[in-house]
Structures are given as C-alpha cells and as structure tokens.
C-alpha positions as CSV (number, residue, x, y, z in Angstrom):
1,X,-10.3,-15.8,-83.9
2,X,-7.8,-17.2,-81.0
3,X,-7.3,-20.1,-83.6
4,X,-5.3,-17.3,-85.6
5,X,-3.1,-16.7,-82.5
6,X,-2.6,-20.4,-82.2
7,X,-1.9,-20.9,-85.9
8,X,0.8,-18.1,-85.6
9,X,2.6,-19.5,-82.7
10,X,2.7,-22.9,-84.2
11,X,4.2,-21.1,-87.1
12,X,7.2,-19.8,-85.2
13,X,5.9,-16.5,-84.4
14,X,7.3,-15.2,-80.7
15,X,4.1,-13.2,-80.2
16,X,0.8,-12.6,-81.9
17,X,-1.9,-10.5,-80.8
18,X,-5.3,-9.5,-82.2
19,X,-6.3,-5.7,-82.3
20,X,-9.3,-3.7,-83.9
21,X,-8.0,-1.3,-86.8
22,X,-9.4,1.5,-84.9
23,X,-6.9,1.0,-82.2
24,X,-4.0,1.1,-84.3
25,X,-1.8,4.2,-83.6
26,X,-0.4,6.1,-86.8
27,X,2.1,8.8,-86.8
28,X,2.3,10.5,-90.2
29,X,5.9,11.9,-89.3
30,X,7.1,8.4,-89.4
31,X,7.1,8.9,-93.4
32,X,10.4,10.4,-92.7
33,X,11.8,6.8,-92.0
34,X,11.0,5.8,-95.6
35,X,12.3,9.1,-96.9
36,X,15.6,8.2,-95.5
37,X,15.7,5.3,-97.8
38,X,17.7,3.1,-95.7
39,X,16.3,0.0,-97.0
40,X,16.7,1.4,-100.9
41,X,13.1,1.2,-101.7
42,X,12.0,4.6,-101.5
43,X,10.9,5.7,-105.2
44,X,11.5,2.1,-106.6
45,X,8.8,0.0,-105.5
46,X,5.2,0.2,-105.9
47,X,4.5,-0.6,-102.1
48,X,6.7,1.9,-100.9
49,X,6.4,5.8,-100.5
50,X,5.8,8.0,-102.4
51,X,4.0,5.4,-104.7
52,X,1.9,3.5,-102.4
53,X,-0.3,6.5,-101.0
54,X,-0.1,9.3,-98.4
55,X,0.1,8.6,-94.7
56,X,-3.4,9.3,-94.4
57,X,-4.5,7.0,-97.7
58,X,-2.4,4.3,-96.1
59,X,-4.3,4.6,-92.5
60,X,-7.6,4.7,-94.2
61,X,-6.6,1.3,-96.0
62,X,-5.9,-0.3,-92.9
63,X,-9.1,1.3,-91.2
64,X,-11.2,0.1,-94.0
65,X,-11.0,-3.4,-92.2
66,X,-12.1,-4.3,-88.7
67,X,-9.5,-6.5,-87.5
68,X,-5.5,-6.9,-87.5
69,X,-3.4,-9.8,-86.3
70,X,-0.2,-8.3,-85.2
71,X,2.8,-10.9,-85.5
72,X,6.2,-10.3,-83.6
73,X,9.2,-12.6,-84.5
74,X,12.5,-12.3,-82.2
75,X,16.2,-12.2,-83.8
76,X,19.5,-12.5,-82.1
77,X,21.1,-9.4,-83.4
78,X,23.6,-7.2,-81.3
79,X,23.0,-4.0,-83.1
80,X,19.4,-3.1,-84.5
81,X,21.2,-0.9,-87.0
82,X,23.3,-3.3,-88.6
83,X,21.4,-3.5,-92.0
84,X,23.4,-6.7,-93.2
85,X,21.9,-8.8,-90.4
86,X,18.3,-6.9,-90.1
87,X,17.5,-7.3,-93.6
88,X,17.8,-11.1,-93.7
89,X,15.6,-11.4,-90.7
90,X,13.3,-8.8,-92.3
91,X,13.2,-11.1,-95.2
92,X,12.7,-14.2,-93.2
93,X,9.9,-12.6,-91.1
94,X,7.9,-11.7,-94.2
95,X,8.3,-15.0,-95.6
96,X,6.7,-16.7,-92.2
97,X,4.2,-13.8,-92.5
98,X,3.1,-14.8,-96.3
99,X,3.0,-18.7,-95.5
100,X,0.6,-17.9,-92.5
101,X,-1.5,-15.7,-94.1
102,X,-1.7,-17.8,-97.1
103,X,-3.1,-20.5,-94.6
104,X,-5.4,-17.7,-93.2
105,X,-7.1,-16.9,-96.7
106,X,-8.7,-20.1,-96.4
107,X,-11.1,-19.2,-93.5
108,X,-10.4,-15.5,-93.2
109,X,-10.1,-14.3,-96.9
110,X,-10.1,-10.6,-98.2
111,X,-7.2,-9.5,-95.8
112,X,-3.9,-8.3,-96.5
113,X,-0.3,-8.3,-95.5
114,X,1.7,-5.7,-93.7
115,X,5.3,-6.7,-93.7
116,X,8.3,-5.9,-91.5
117,X,9.8,-4.4,-94.5
118,X,8.8,-3.4,-98.1
119,X,7.6,-5.8,-100.7
120,X,10.2,-8.2,-102.2
121,X,7.9,-10.4,-104.1
122,X,9.8,-9.5,-107.3
123,X,13.6,-9.2,-107.7
124,X,13.2,-5.9,-109.1
125,X,9.9,-4.1,-108.9
126,X,8.1,-3.4,-112.3
127,X,7.6,0.3,-111.3
128,X,11.4,0.7,-112.3
129,X,10.4,-0.6,-115.9
130,X,7.3,1.7,-115.8
131,X,5.0,-1.2,-115.9
132,X,2.3,-2.3,-113.9
133,X,2.8,-4.5,-110.8
134,X,3.3,-8.0,-111.7
135,X,1.6,-9.5,-108.6
136,X,-0.8,-6.9,-107.0
137,X,-2.6,-9.7,-105.0
138,X,0.8,-10.5,-103.4
139,X,2.2,-6.8,-103.0
140,X,3.0,-5.6,-99.5
141,X,4.0,-2.5,-97.9
142,X,5.9,-2.5,-94.4
143,X,4.9,-1.1,-91.1
144,X,6.8,2.2,-91.8
145,X,4.9,2.8,-94.9
146,X,1.6,2.9,-93.2
147,X,3.1,5.0,-90.4
148,X,2.1,2.9,-87.8
149,X,3.6,3.6,-84.6
150,X,5.1,0.3,-83.7
151,X,6.2,0.7,-80.4
152,X,2.7,1.9,-79.2
153,X,1.0,-1.1,-80.9
154,X,3.3,-3.7,-79.5
155,X,2.4,-2.1,-75.9
156,X,-1.4,-2.1,-76.7
157,X,-1.1,-5.7,-77.8
158,X,1.2,-6.8,-74.7
159,X,4.0,-7.5,-77.0
160,X,7.6,-6.5,-76.1
161,X,9.1,-3.9,-78.5
162,X,12.4,-3.5,-76.6
163,X,13.5,-6.9,-75.7
164,X,16.9,-6.2,-74.6
165,X,20.7,-6.3,-75.6
166,X,21.1,-8.7,-78.4
167,X,17.5,-9.2,-79.3
168,X,15.4,-7.3,-82.0
169,X,11.9,-7.7,-82.4
170,X,10.3,-7.4,-85.8
171,X,6.6,-6.8,-86.5
172,X,3.9,-7.0,-89.4
173,X,0.2,-7.6,-89.4
174,X,-2.7,-9.3,-91.3
175,X,-5.5,-7.0,-91.6
176,X,-8.8,-8.2,-92.2
177,X,-12.7,-8.2,-91.4
C-alpha cells in the first residue's frame, strides 16, 4: 500500500496517508454544512444531502471497507471563504483524484471516491429531471456529505489542516479493501 502513497505524490498531491476506516472520525452535526448549501448542490445532486443518505448511512458506507487513502492538495488562496477561488481549486482536486483513482482501480478495484466537493460528473445532475443517475459508477460525494471530521482526520494522518495564511488545504479519499 506504500505504492499508493508513492503514486499519489507522483500525481501531484501534497500529502497522502493510509488510514483504517474504523479510525475515520465522523461528526453527524457537520450535515449543517451541506444544509447551508454554499455549493448550491443540496437537494439537486444525487451525491449530496438529503439524497445521498443519512450521516449514519454515509459512515456505514465508508466503514463497510477496510482502508482509505486520504489525499491532500494545497492551494494559494488568501481567503478560504472566497468561493470564486475555492470552487475551481476543489474541481481541480477532484479531477486529480479521479485520474489517480482510475489508475488505482487496476490494482485495488472495488473502491470509491470521496471528493473535496460534491459530484460534478454531469453538468446538471439527472435528479433535476427526475431521471436516474447517468454515471452511478463515477458518482461521488464530498467529505461534508459523509460528515467526516476532516481536521481530526488530517491530524490522525499527520497532514496539515491549517497551512498558514494564503494556503488552503483540500482533502478527499479513496475508500477500498
């Protein structure tokens, strides 16, 4: 599994760490972050609350697997609340993560992605048309939808969460057996 960390670093991730899923901290109260709908995907994306599942169901989905590779990217952004800068960074993180996971699937199949933001596989989610998900195998929810306590997870993994002024750390995971 050290090979996974090596591959993540070669792919440009600032940090990567393996963790047993039983050690991932969840905080159901973080659902409020999604309910605030700052990303605009609450209720209009299959991978986001309330349609992705309850906090308990989401935690169970992760814990049904044994391991997670936590992936970190760093971005030069002065204000972490500046959505005009953070949103493209999250998109870039998710594209990097998807490309890496596509490579992982060859050696470590059956896992799934947890992104830095909600699913953006489709420009407009099929839920808005009352249709089923067009790409269920590619669909991913974000760390907030899973109610992962990212700060604690980063600390457990030895990854920086607060990187100092002008730097924003983004996180995602590959969950697998």
